[in-house]
C-alpha positions in Angstrom: 0.0 0.0 0.0 1.4 3.4 -1.0 2.0 5.9 1.8 1.1 9.5 1.0 4.3 11.5 1.0 3.0 14.9 2.3 6.0 16.7 3.9 5.5 19.2 6.6 7.9 20.9 8.9 7.1 20.0 12.5 8.6 22.3 15.1 8.6 21.1 18.6 9.2 23.7 21.3 11.4 22.1 23.9 14.0 23.4 26.3 16.6 22.8 23.5 14.5 23.7 20.4 14.5 20.7 18.1 13.2 20.8 14.5 12.9 17.8 12.3 11.4 16.8 9.0 8.4 14.5 9.5 6.8 13.0 6.4 3.8 11.7 8.4 2.9 14.7 10.6 0.0 15.5 8.3 -2.0 12.7 10.0 -1.8 14.6 13.3 -5.1 16.3 14.1 -4.6 19.7 15.8 -8.3 19.9 16.7 -8.4 16.4 18.2 -10.7 17.1 21.1 -13.2 18.6 18.7 -13.0 15.4 16.6 -13.8 13.4 19.7 -17.0 15.4 20.2 -17.9 15.6 16.5 -16.5 13.2 13.9 -17.5 15.6 11.1 -14.5 17.7 12.0 -12.1 15.0 11.0 -9.8 16.2 8.2 -11.1 14.6 5.0 -7.6 13.5 3.9 -7.0 11.8 7.2 -10.4 10.1 7.0 -9.6 8.9 3.5 -6.3 7.5 4.8 -8.0 5.6 7.7 -10.7 4.2 5.3 -8.0 3.1 2.8 -6.1 1.3 5.6 -9.3 -0.4 6.8 -9.9 -1.6 3.2 -6.3 -2.8 3.0 -6.7 -4.7 6.3 -10.0 -6.2 5.3 -8.5 -7.4 2.0 -5.5 -9.1 3.8 -7.8 -10.7 6.4 -10.3 -11.9 3.9 -9.1 -15.4 4.1 -9.7 -15.4 7.9 -13.5 -14.7 7.7 -14.4 -18.3 8.3 -12.0 -18.6 11.3 -13.3 -15.3 12.6 -16.8 -16.6 12.6 -15.7 -19.9 14.1 -13.8 -18.0 16.9 -16.8 -15.8 17.5 -19.1 -18.8 17.9 -16.5 -20.5 20.1 -16.0 -17.6 22.4 -19.7 -16.8 22.7 -20.4 -20.5 23.2 -18.3 -20.4 26.4 -20.4 -17.6 27.8 -23.6 -18.4 29.7 -25.7 -15.8 27.8 -28.8 -16.0 30.0 -27.0 -15.4 33.3 -27.8 -13.6 36.6 -25.5 -12.0 39.2 -25.7 -12.7 42.9 -28.2 -10.5 44.7 -27.2 -7.5 46.9 -29.6 -6.5 49.7 -30.1 -2.9 50.7 -32.7 -2.0 53.4 -35.8 -2.6 51.3 -34.8 -4.3 48.1 -32.6 -7.0 46.6 -30.8 -5.9 43.5 -29.1 -7.9 40.8 -28.3 -7.9 37.0 -29.0 -10.4 34.3 -28.0 -10.9 30.7 -30.0 -12.7 28.0 -29.2 -14.9 24.9 -30.3 -12.1 22.5 -29.1 -9.0 24.3 -25.8 -7.2 24.3 -26.2 -5.2 27.4 -27.2 -5.9 31.0 -30.6 -5.7 32.6 -30.9 -4.4 36.2 -33.6 -6.1 38.4 -34.9 -5.8 41.9 -37.6 -7.1 44.2 -38.7 -6.1 47.6 -37.3 -8.2 50.4 -39.8 -10.9 51.2 -41.6 -10.4 47.9 -41.5 -12.5 44.6 -42.5 -9.6 42.4 -39.5 -8.7 40.2 -39.1 -5.2 38.6 -37.0 -4.4 35.6 -35.5 -0.9 36.3 -33.0 -0.8 33.4 -32.6 -2.6 30.1 -29.5 -1.6 28.2 -30.6 -3.0 24.8 -33.9 -1.2 25.0 -32.2 2.1 26.0 -29.8 1.7 23.0 -32.6 1.0 20.6 -34.5 4.1 21.8 -31.5 6.3 21.1 -30.7 4.8 17.7 -27.0 4.9 18.3 -24.2 2.6 17.2 -22.0 3.1 20.2 -23.6 2.8 23.6 -21.4 3.1 26.7 -22.8 3.1 30.2 -20.6 4.9 32.7 -22.6 4.5 35.9 -25.9 3.1 37.0 -26.9 4.1 40.6 -30.2 3.8 42.6 -30.9 6.5 45.2 -30.9 5.6 48.9 -34.7 5.8 49.0 -34.9 3.4 46.1 -37.0 5.9 44.1 -34.6 7.3 41.5 -32.3 5.8 38.9 -29.2 7.8 37.9 -27.3 6.7 34.8 -24.6 8.2 32.5 -24.1 7.5 28.8 -21.3 8.0 26.3 -22.7 7.6 22.8 -19.4 8.1 20.9 -16.7 6.3 22.8 -15.0 9.5 23.7 -15.8 9.2 27.4 -17.8 12.4 27.6 -20.7 11.2 29.7 -24.1 12.7 30.0 -26.0 12.1 33.3 -29.7 11.4 33.4 -32.0 11.0 36.4 -35.4 9.3 36.2 -38.2 8.2 38.5 -38.2 4.4 38.7 -42.0 4.2 39.2 -43.0 6.5 36.3 -39.9 6.0 34.2 -39.9 9.8 33.6 -36.8 12.0 33.5 -36.9 14.3 36.6 -33.9 16.6 36.2 -32.0 18.3 33.4 -29.4 16.4 31.4 -25.8 17.0 32.8 -23.3 16.9 29.9 -19.6 16.4 29.6 -19.1 14.7 33.0 -16.7 11.9 33.9 -19.7 9.6 34.4 -19.8 8.9 38.1 -23.0 9.6 40.1 -23.1 9.9 43.9 -26.5 10.5 45.6 -26.7 12.5 48.8 -28.0 10.5 51.7 -31.3 12.5 51.8 -31.6 12.0 48.0 -32.1 15.7 47.3 -28.9 16.0 45.4 -26.3 14.2 43.3 -22.6 14.9 43.2 -20.6 14.5 40.0 -17.3 15.6 38.4 -17.3 17.8 35.3 -14.7 17.6 32.5 -12.8 20.7 31.5 -11.8 21.8 28.0 -8.9 19.3 28.0 -11.1 16.4 29.1 -9.9 16.4 32.7 -12.1 16.0 35.7 -11.1 18.9 38.0 -14.4 20.0 39.5 -17.0 18.5 41.8 -20.6 19.9 41.4 -23.8 19.4 43.4 -27.0 19.1 41.4 -30.4 19.5 43.0 -32.7 16.6 41.9 -35.8 17.9 40.1 -34.0 21.1 38.8 -34.2 21.7 35.1 -32.9 25.3 35.0 -30.6 26.4 37.8 -26.9 26.3 37.6 -25.3 23.5 39.6 -23.3 24.4 42.7 -19.5 24.1 42.5 -18.4 22.2 45.6 -14.7 21.7 44.9 -12.2 22.8 42.2 -8.7 21.3 41.7 -6.2 24.0 40.6 -3.5 21.7 39.3 -3.9 20.6 35.7 -2.1 17.3 36.6 -4.7 16.2 39.1 -8.2 14.8 38.5 -11.0 14.5 41.1 -13.7 12.1 42.2 -16.2 11.8 45.1 -17.6 8.9 47.1 -19.0 8.0 50.5 -17.2 6.5 53.5 -18.0 2.9 54.4 -20.1 4.1 57.4 -21.8 6.7 55.2 -21.0 9.5 57.7 -18.8 11.4 55.3 -18.2 12.2 51.7 -14.6 12.1 50.6 -13.2 14.0 47.6 -10.1 12.4 46.2 -7.8 14.4 43.9 -4.6 12.8 42.5 -2.3 12.1 39.6 -0.6 8.7 39.3 2.0 9.5 41.9 0.5 11.9 44.5 -2.9 12.3 46.2 -4.9 14.6 48.4 -8.2 14.1 50.1 -11.0 16.3 51.5 -14.1 15.5 53.5 -17.4 16.9 54.6 -20.1 15.3 56.8 -22.9 13.5 54.9 -25.6 15.7 56.6 -24.0 19.1 55.8 -26.6 21.4 54.3 -23.9 23.5 52.6 -20.9 21.2 52.0 -17.6 22.7 52.8 -14.8 20.3 52.0 -11.9 20.2 54.5 -8.4 19.1 53.8 -7.3 15.8 55.5 -3.5 15.8 54.8 -1.7 18.2 52.5 -0.4 16.7 49.3 3.3 15.7 49.2 4.8 14.6 46.0 5.2 10.9 45.8 2.8 10.2 48.7 -0.5 8.4 48.0 -3.1 8.1 50.7 -6.8 7.2 51.0 -8.8 7.7 54.2 -12.0 5.8 55.1 -14.3 6.0 58.1 -15.7 3.1 60.1 -17.2 2.8 63.6 -15.8 6.0 65.0 -12.3 5.4 63.6 -10.4 6.7 60.5 -8.2 4.4 58.5 -5.5 5.7 56.2 -4.1 3.5 53.4 -0.8 5.2 52.5 2.7 4.9 51.2 4.0 7.7 53.5 7.2 6.2 54.9 6.1 2.9 53.7 7.0 2.2 50.1 4.6 -0.7 49.7 1.8 0.9 51.7 0.6 0.5 55.3 -2.6 1.3 57.1 -2.7 3.8 60.0 -5.6 4.6 62.3 -6.8 7.6 64.3 -9.8 8.8 66.3 -10.7 12.0 64.5 -9.6 14.2 61.6 -9.6 17.6 63.5 -6.7 16.6 65.7 -5.0 13.8 63.8 -2.8 11.4 65.7 -2.1 8.5 63.3 -0.9 5.2 64.7 0.2 2.0 62.9 -2.6 -0.5 62.3 -1.3 -2.7 59.5 2.5 -2.2 59.2 4.4 -2.1 55.9 6.2 -5.2 54.5 9.0 -5.0 51.9 7.9 -5.9 48.4 4.4 -6.9 49.8 1.7 -4.6 48.6 -0.7 -3.9 51.4 -4.3 -3.4 50.0 -7.3 -1.6 51.3 -9.9 -2.7 53.8 -13.5 -4.0 53.7 -15.5 -3.4 56.9 -18.2 -5.4 58.7 -19.5 -4.8 62.2 -17.2 -7.5 63.7 -14.7 -8.0 60.9 -12.1 -6.3 58.8 -11.0 -8.0 55.5 -7.9 -6.8 53.6 -5.7 -7.9 50.8 -2.0 -8.3 50.1 0.0 -8.9 46.8 3.4 -10.3 46.5 5.2 -12.1 43.6 2.1 -11.4 41.4 -0.1 -13.4 43.8 -3.0 -12.0 45.9 -4.0 -13.0 49.4 -7.0 -12.2 51.6 -6.8 -11.8 55.4 -9.6 -11.3 58.0 -9.3 -9.7 61.4 -11.8 -10.3 64.2 -12.3 -6.8 65.7 -13.1 -8.1 69.2 -10.1 -10.4 69.5 -7.8 -8.5 67.2 -6.8 -12.0 65.8 -6.0 -12.1 62.0 -5.8 -15.1 59.7 -5.5 -15.7 56.0 -8.5 -16.8 54.1 -7.5 -19.8 52.0 -10.2 -21.4 49.8 -8.4 -22.9 46.9 -5.7 -25.6 46.7 -4.3 -24.2 43.5 -0.9 -22.5 43.7 -1.9 -19.7 41.2 -5.3 -18.1 41.6 -7.0 -14.7 42.2 -9.2 -14.3 45.3 -11.9 -11.7 45.8 -14.4 -10.5 48.3 -17.7 -8.7 48.1 -20.6 -7.8 50.4 -23.9 -9.6 50.4 -25.9 -6.7 51.9 -25.9 -3.0 52.8 -26.3 -3.8 56.6 -22.8 -4.6 57.8 -24.0 -6.4 60.9 -23.4 -9.8 59.4 -20.8 -12.5 59.4 -21.5 -13.5 55.8 -19.6 -12.3 52.7 -19.2 -13.5 49.1 -15.7 -15.0 48.6 -14.6 -15.9 45.1 -11.6 -17.1 43.1 -10.5 -18.1 39.7 -7.3 -19.2 38.1 -6.0 -19.4 34.5 -7.5 -22.9 34.2 -10.4 -22.6 36.7 -13.6 -20.6 36.0 -14.8 -18.2 38.7 -16.3 -19.9 41.8 -18.2 -17.8 44.5 -19.0 -19.0 48.0 -21.2 -17.5 50.6 -18.8 -17.7 53.5 -19.5 -17.3 57.2 -16.5 -15.6 58.8 -17.4 -16.9 62.3 -18.3 -20.5 61.7 -16.0 -20.8 58.6 -18.7 -22.6 56.7 -19.0 -22.0 53.0 -21.6 -22.6 50.4 -21.0 -22.6 46.7 -23.6 -20.1 45.4 -22.3 -19.4 41.9 -19.9 -21.0 39.5 -19.0 -19.6 36.1 -20.6 -22.0 33.6 -18.9 -22.8 30.3 -21.9 -24.0 28.2 -19.7 -25.5 25.5 -17.8 -27.5 28.2 -14.6 -27.1 30.1 -12.3 -29.5 31.9 -9.7 -27.7 34.0 -7.6 -30.9 34.1 -6.9 -30.4 30.4 -4.7 -27.4 31.2 -1.4 -26.9 32.9 -0.6 -23.6 34.8 3.0 -22.8 35.8 4.3 -19.9 37.7 8.0 -19.4 37.1 10.6 -16.7 37.6 13.3 -15.7 35.2 16.3 -13.4 35.5 16.1 -10.1 33.7 19.0 -8.0 32.2 20.0 -6.6 35.6 19.5 -9.8 37.7 16.0 -9.0 38.9 13.7 -12.0 39.1 10.5 -11.5 37.1 7.3 -13.6 37.6 5.8 -15.3 34.5 2.5 -17.1 34.4 2.3 -19.8 31.7 -0.9 -21.6 30.6 -1.0 -24.4 28.1 -3.0 -27.4 27.0 -1.6 -30.6 28.5 -1.2 -32.0 24.9 1.0 -29.1 23.8 4.6 -30.3 23.4 7.4 -28.5 25.1 10.0 -29.1 22.4 10.3 -25.6 20.9 7.6 -26.3 18.2 4.7 -24.4 19.8 3.8 -20.8 19.3 3.6 -18.6 22.4 1.4 -15.5 22.8 3.3 -13.4 25.3 1.1 -10.8 26.9 2.4 -7.7 28.7 1.5 -4.3 30.0 3.9 -2.8 32.6 2.7 0.8 33.3 0.9 2.9 35.9 1.4 0.3 38.6 -1.3 -1.9 37.0 -0.8 -5.5 37.9 -1.7 -8.4 35.6 -3.6 -10.9 37.7 -3.6 -14.6 36.8 -7.4 -14.9 36.5 -9.5 -17.1 34.2 -10.3 -16.1 30.7 -12.5 -18.2 28.6 -11.6 -16.4 25.4 -7.9 -17.4 25.6 -8.9 -21.1 25.3 -9.4 -20.6 21.6 -5.7 -20.2 21.2 -4.6 -22.5 24.0 -6.7 -25.3 22.5 -4.8 -24.8 19.2 -1.4 -25.4 20.7 -0.6 -21.7 21.3 0.8 -21.3 24.8 -0.4 -18.2 26.7 2.2 -16.5 28.8 1.7 -13.3 30.9 4.8 -11.5 31.9 4.5 -9.7 35.2 7.1 -7.0 34.2 8.2 -3.9 36.0 5.9 -0.9 35.7 3.2 -2.9 37.4 2.9 -3.5 41.1 3.0 -7.3 41.2 6.0 -7.0 43.6 5.1 -3.8 45.3 5.7 -0.1 44.7 9.4 -0.7 44.0 8.3 -2.8 41.1 6.4 0.1 39.7 9.2 2.6 40.3 11.7 0.4 38.6 9.6 0.5 35.4 8.7 4.2 35.0 10.4 7.6 34.3 14.1 7.0 33.5 13.7 3.4 34.5 11.1 2.7 31.8 13.4 0.6 29.7 13.4 -2.0 32.4 9.8 -2.7 31.3 10.9 -3.5 27.8 14.0 -5.5 28.9 11.9 -7.6 31.3 9.6 -8.5 28.4 12.4 -9.3 26.0 14.0 -11.5 28.6 10.7 -13.2 29.2 10.7 -14.1 25.4 14.3 -15.3 25.6 13.4 -17.5 28.7 10.5 -19.1 26.8 12.8 -19.9 23.9 15.6 -21.2 26.2 13.2 -23.5 28.1 11.8 -24.9 24.8 8.3 -23.6 25.2 8.8 -22.0 21.8 11.6 -21.1 19.4 13.0 -17.9 18.0 10.6 -16.2 15.6 7.6 -18.1 16.9 6.4 -15.7 19.6 3.4 -13.4 19.1 3.6 -10.3 21.3 0.3 -8.7 22.5 -0.4 -5.6 24.5 -2.8 -2.7 24.5 -2.6 1.1 25.3 0.5 1.4 27.4 1.0 -2.3 26.6 1.1 -1.1 23.0 4.0 1.2 23.9 5.7 -1.9 25.2 5.0 -3.8 21.9 6.3 -0.9 19.8 9.5 -0.5 21.8 10.3 -4.3 21.9 9.6 -4.8 18.2 12.0 -2.0 17.3 14.6 -3.4 19.6 14.3 -7.2 19.0 12.1 -7.9 16.0 13.9 -11.3 15.4 12.2 -12.8 18.4 8.7 -12.4 17.1 6.5 -14.0 14.5 3.9 -11.3 15.0 2.8 -8.4 17.2 -0.8 -7.4 18.1 -1.1 -3.8 19.3 -4.4 -2.5 20.5 -4.9 1.3 20.8 -1.1 1.6 21.2 0.7 4.5 22.8 3.3 4.6 20.1 3.9 8.3 19.4 4.7 8.8 23.0 7.2 11.7 22.6 4.9 13.9 20.6 2.1 13.3 23.0 4.3 14.1 26.0 5.2 17.4 24.4 1.6 18.4 23.9 0.3 19.5 27.4 -3.2 20.2 26.1 -4.0 16.6 25.6 -6.2 14.9 28.3 -3.6 12.6 30.0 -0.2 14.2 29.3 0.1 16.6 32.3 -1.1 13.9 34.8 1.5 11.5 33.6 4.7 13.5 34.1 5.5 11.3 37.1 5.0 8.2 35.0 6.8 9.0 31.8 8.5 12.4 32.4 8.2 15.9 31.1 10.1 16.1 27.8 9.1 19.7 27.1 10.8 21.1 30.2 13.5 18.5 31.0 16.2 17.6 28.5 17.0 14.3 30.2 13.4 13.3 29.9 13.3 14.3 26.3 16.4 12.4 25.4 15.3 9.3 27.3 11.7 9.2 25.8 13.2 9.9 22.4 15.5 6.9 22.8 12.6 4.4 23.2 9.5 6.1 21.7 8.2 3.5 19.1 7.5 6.1 16.4 10.9 7.8 16.7 12.8 4.5 16.7 11.4 2.8 13.6 14.4 1.5 11.5 15.0 0.3 8.0 14.9 -3.4 8.8 12.7 -6.5 8.7 9.7 -6.5 11.1 7.4 -9.3 12.0 3.7 -9.4 11.0 1.9 -6.6 12.8 -1.8 -5.9 13.5 -2.6 -2.5 14.9 -6.1 -1.6 16.1 -7.4 1.9 17.2 -10.6 3.8 17.6 -11.5 7.2 16.2 -13.1 8.5 19.4 -10.3 7.3 21.7 -9.4 10.2 24.0 -6.7 8.4 25.9 -4.5 7.2 23.0 -5.5 9.4 20.1 -6.0 7.6 16.8 -3.3 9.6 15.0 -0.6 7.9 17.1 -1.1 4.4 15.6 -2.0 6.0 12.2 1.3 7.9 12.0 3.2 4.8 13.3 1.7 2.7 10.6 2.5 5.2 7.8 6.1 5.5 8.9 6.6 1.8 9.5 5.1 1.0 6.1 7.6 3.3 4.5 10.7 2.0 6.4 10.2 -1.8 6.8 12.2 -4.0 4.5 10.2 -7.2 4.6 7.0 -8.4 3.0 5.2 -9.3 6.2 1.7 -8.1 7.0 1.3 -4.6 8.5 -2.4 -4.0 9.1 -4.1 -1.0 10.7 -7.8 -1.3 11.6 -9.6 1.8 12.9 -13.0 1.5 14.5 -14.9 4.6 13.3 -17.5 4.3 16.1 -15.7 3.4 19.2 -13.4 4.6 22.0 -10.4 3.4 24.0 -12.2 0.2 25.1 -13.2 -0.7 21.5 -16.7 -1.5 20.4 -19.6 -1.4 22.8 -21.8 -4.4 23.6 -21.0 -8.1 24.2 -21.0 -9.1 20.5 -18.8 -6.1 19.5 -16.2 -7.0 22.1 -16.2 -10.7 20.9 -15.8 -9.6 17.3 -12.7 -7.6 18.1 -11.1 -10.5 20.0 -11.9 -12.8 17.1 -10.0 -10.6 14.6 -7.0 -10.5 16.9 -7.0 -14.3 17.3 -7.7 -14.9 13.6 -4.6 -12.8 12.8 -2.5 -14.9 15.3 -3.8 -18.2 13.8 -3.2 -16.9 10.2 0.5 -16.0 10.8 1.0 -19.3 12.8 -0.4 -21.3 9.8 -3.2 -22.7 12.0 -6.2 -21.9 9.7 
């Protein structure tokens, strides 16, 4: 495919004034935020380029249509389409959701406690049909404390500009004005006279909290809080005991919190602890005590406790542990449940408040699994919770567990309608040595019939940014590859928090290349141990994981058969230099500030995928993006593809697919999500000669 050669001088104003000639800068949209709101403002030439690339991709995947359909049916066949969630009791009703065989969106149901009369208070498919929209994203779905009102927020483009609606459940009528350009979250006041929400500014950053009076169609909403820093974004929520509202403001590295009492007629947020760079904290309230989950003088977090916030005297409650990430707390009247993570494995602990005795909750005999806890009811005077777990080979199982008697009852098990035998699969947790001697966890899942003789393909998945950890949970979709002798490996590389905050710090800013080296060494380990062979690995990652893919394929293309990059952050230097973009300013402590720091500029320039494309052979590459993505703008993968097509010296596939009606998470709806997975997997099978 011929790349348009439209040359334009791109001047980047940095501390050291760099100019360069860029043949592909014409794809960049200066009015990108306008395009996110209104697709008609897309430059016609750029639109034509994206459509031509889509046509090119469709042509080269034409021979995969049958396998795409087969994969779609397989993946959907593993989903119990007519399913219901476990119920949650508030003071008057039980609430739960269900899905149907024909629907793409969930239905929210309720019934009065003690009654058998079921009410349908939300039907996503019907709501989408009424609006006649292709994309339908639900941000929040909240019922008021008095059970009378339903608050919901919708994004109809994929750009994450949410509009909030309030309706009377009984009459189904809208009872307040539409609130536009919000971040989507809805928080009802306890008296149900107001809702609180965060508003997006002109750069798509949530920096204000407003209070809206329910029933008001005209008046201007009341500003409750405004964050002055462009790097911080805000949110609001209730304390566990519902005595306070907490406003949280933070970037990825630093946080600050404010509070006001839940019965304040005129909320006046008060500061808890002044922000300090590099310090994260989150305060909660329960039973007359305040609990602070913080990394202040505790790299991997700790929990402190105090009696009041007016005269704070914090004392240790859960101490810090080296390279063990201390999680948050779940409160019941007589119990406190908390989590820990170490070596990419999660654990749950429960403390008896009256005896102060704590013990680990162990409810699986598997060595690699992901536990979880949720409440059964609003009233916390109970000994019962839902405890669940899954593993790479075991579908989710949820028990109703009595913390006092330690009795458990299996109440829900993820059903795989087409059948699943966990004994057909082998899960291994290994560690390998990276370039600097650090031991990196790797989770490997394979079919028991797959030979470990170097002949198999491996799909190596990675992310490694923002402290996001990759949990070894069950995924029914992956079985479509694993059952075809493709081994699935997840690399728990630095940049996540699988081994604590230090693990994150060693994979960000001017340590970012550790993320890429860890991944490359994971690939080399898999080759060395005969799981696969050189040139038979398929790399996969999305968003910041797409940055990972772009960096490693520039550095070590010979290791890979193919690369799958979803909404990839590949023009990372240009984005870092543009401080008007939604995420840039808030990520200075993650990636650096290239505009004001020469060291940061030089470091990002040395690995940014777009800037490091070389004239050499590349493996097969599939790149997917979305026109309305406000997190990784579509022009990043578009520019990357144009330049790579011009530079690469091989005849391997290079495909760019742009969803014209979707956002960062891809298509909306169950079928849309499955279709996108089927394309990715069909590409993997095509290049592996398995179709």
